[in-house]
N, C-alpha and C positions, 0 to 999 in steps of 0.2 A: 621273420626275418625282415628287417626294416630300420628304417632312421633311429638314431637315439635321440627322440627328442617327445614332447608331450604329444599324444595324438590328436591330430584335427579332424573333425567331420567335416567333409566338404558336401556342398549340396550338391553337386554334379555326381557323386558317390550314391547318395542317396536316391538319386531319380534312378540310375542306373541300377540299383538295388530293386527299386519296385517296379520297373521297366521287364527285370529278368520275374518276376515274381507273376507277372502277367504274361509274359510269353510263354513262360515253363521251359522247360530243362530236357537236354538230350543228352545219352550216354555214349560211349566208344569203349573196348576193352583194348587194352595195349599190354604186349609184353615186351618190356624193357631188354631184358636179357636171361639169361639162363638162371642166374644168383639172385637177379632180382624179385619182388613181388608182384604180381598181377597188378595192374594199372585198372581202374574205372575211371575213365576222363567223364566228369559230369560238368556239361557248358551249355551256358543261354544257348534256347532254341536260334537258328541261325548263322550260332558260331562255328561251323563246320570248319570255316578255313583254318582257323588258328588252334583247333582241335588236329587237326592235320599236321599243323607246326608243332605242336608239343609232340603228337607220337613220332613224329622224325626224329626229333632230339633224342627222344628216350628208346626208342627200337630202333633209329638205323646210326645215328651221330654216337651216342654213348656207347654201344657195343664195340665200333671202331676205333675208339680211343686207346692210347698205349695201355698196355695190361698197368704200366707200374700206376699211373693216373687213374685206374678202376679198381685195382685190388685194395688199396684203402678202406674201401666202402665194402668190402664184402662181409666184413665184420657187422657192419650196420646191417644187411639186408637178412643175415642168418638169425636177427633178433625181431624180426619184423614179420606180422602175419603173411599168410598166402595172398591176401588180398588188399590192396588199400585203394580206398576212394579219392582221387583228385578232384575237390571242386576249383572250376575254373570260374573267376570274372574276372573284369576289367582291372578293378582297382579295387582294395579292401577300404571301408570306410578310415581305419585310422592311419591310412597311407604304408601299411607293412606290404612287404613284397609277398610273404607267405606267412601261415603258422602251420603248426601242428595242432590236432586236437586231442587233449586227454581223453582217456575212458570216461565217459559217462556224459561227454559233451559234442558228441558227433551229432550230424543231420539225420534226419529222419530217414534217407536214404540210406543210410551205412548203418543203422538200428536194424532196419529191416533187414537188410542181406546179413548180416549177424545172426539175426533170429532165423531167417531161412535157412543158412548155410550151417547152423548149428557150432560157429567158431566164429572166434574174434576176427575184427575188421578194423583195420586202419583208417585214418582221416587225415590228409590234409588240404590246406588253399591254395592256390597260388593265383597273383594279381599278374595276369599275363602282360598287360599294358603300362603295368609301371615297373615289370622288369624289362619290357623291352626300353625304357625311356631310362632306366639304371644305369649309373655311369660309374662303375667304381673304381676305373683307372682310366681317368682323361685322357694322361700324360702319356699312356702307352697306345692308346689308342691312337692319337693325334700324330704318333711317330710311323705309324703304317699309313704312309698317304698312295699306296699306288693301287688301292682294292677297289676304289670308286664305293659303287651301292653295295658291293659284297660284303662291305664290313660291317655295317648295321647286321645282315641278317647272321653272319657268325657270330656277332656278340649276342643276338638272341638266342641261339641255338647252346653258345657256352651259359650265359646267365640262365637259364630256364634250367640245364643241367646244375648249376651250381645250388640254384635256391630250393629244387626239387631234393635233391640230397643233402641240404641243409636243415629242410623241415623233417625227412626220413629220419636224419640222423637223433634230430629231437625226439622224434616220436620212439624209436628206439631205445634212446639213453634218455631216460625222463628228467633227469639229475645232471644231464651235462650242461655246462658254464656255457654261457650266450658268447661269451669273448672265444672260448677256445673252439667251438663251433664254428662261428662265424670265420676263425682263423684259416679252418681246415678248406671251408667253403672257399673260401678267397684264392685257397693255395691251387684250390681244384678249377677255379674259372681262368687262375694266370696258367696253368698246365693244356688246358683244353684249349683254349685262345692261340697259343705259341704251336700247338700242333696243326689247328683247324686254318691258320695263316700261313703257317711253312707250306702246308700243303696246298692250299690257293696262290700263292705269289712266291713261296720259298724266302719271304722277308721274316725277320726276327720278330719279337713281340714281347714286349716287357722285359723284367728281370726274373731268374732263376729263384726260386723260393725252397725252403725246407719244410715239409709236411711235421708239423707239430705231431706229437705223440696223443693217441688217445687214454684217458686216464683208464 
C-alpha cells in the first residue's frame, strides 16, 4: 500500500537498510484476536518501543473496536496461514507504507519457519515511520482540535491497523484489485478513528462511509 507514483529510492532509506543489516533483528510473537493469525513481529534491534506500539494496536486496540468494524475482515483471516511474519522497518525504499509478499518472495526467516513447521507461513512488511506520517484525511484531523498530543497517537493506532489489514487482504486474496482493497482499508481507518476519537473526547471524526463489498 502506498502512494500512486513512480517509486523513488531515498538515500536515507538505503542507509537505514544497511544499518539494519549490521545491527540485526529481534522478534516478538503477538496474538491480535481469536480470529486473526498469530503475528511474528520482526523488527530492527533496538526497536522494542515501536514493536510495543504495534503490539498494542493489534492485540489491544483492534479487539476492542466495535464488531461492525472488525467483522468484515473475518473472511480475510479465514484465508490466511496460522502464522504471518510482519517485517517492520522505518521506511520502504519505494516509499510504500507496506507490501504483501507472494509465495516464493518471502524472507529467509519466513522460509525457515515454514520448513520447520511443515506448513505455510505468510509475510507482509510495514513501514512504521511512513505510516506515522501518513495523512489520509487531513481535513478531518484538523477538525478535531481538542485532543492535543493524543491525536497523533490515535492516528498511528488506526493507521497501523488499516495498513496491516490492507496487506493481509492482499495476502489472502491474491487477485484483489488495489483500488477496492484500498477503499476498504480507508473505510476501516475512518471508522476506527471515529470510535477512538469519540472515546477520547466525545468529538465526531470524519464522515460516515459505506463499506464496499468484497468480490
